[in-house]
C-alpha positions in Angstrom: 18.7 -5.6 1.0 15.8 -3.8 0.5 15.3 -0.1 -0.2 12.2 2.0 0.1 12.2 5.5 -1.5 9.1 7.7 -1.0 6.9 8.3 -4.0 4.2 10.6 -5.1 0.8 9.9 -3.6 -1.7 7.2 -4.4 -5.4 7.3 -3.7 -6.9 4.2 -2.3 -9.1 3.6 -4.9 -6.0 2.9 -7.3 -4.5 0.5 -4.9 -5.1 -3.3 -5.9 -4.7 -6.6 -4.2 -4.0 -10.1 -5.3 -3.3 -13.7 -4.5 0.5 -14.5 -4.1 1.4 -17.0 -6.5 2.6 -20.4 -5.2 1.2 -19.9 -1.7 -0.1 -22.7 0.1 -2.1 -23.3 2.9 -5.4 -23.1 4.8 -8.1 -20.8 2.9 -7.5 -18.0 5.0 -3.3 -18.1 3.4 -5.2 -18.7 0.3 -6.8 -15.8 0.3 -5.2 -13.2 2.4 -4.5 -10.3 0.0 -0.6 -11.0 -0.3 0.1 -8.7 -3.9 -0.6 -4.7 -3.3 0.0 -2.9 -6.3 -1.3 0.5 -8.2 -4.1 -0.4 -10.7 -2.7 0.3 -14.5 1.1 -0.1 -13.6 3.0 -1.3 -16.3 5.5 -2.9 -14.2 3.3 -5.5 -12.4 3.2 -9.0 -13.6 0.2 -10.6 -13.9 
């Protein structure tokens, strides 16, 4: 199960996007912003 809890607000400028590792398909699938994360978050793998 997935559990989502309310947290502190994040400024839009601090939200980054990136590709999803292992996604295959056409150019649209490869360049879509599949990952959303807060800039500087130490729990985001790169």
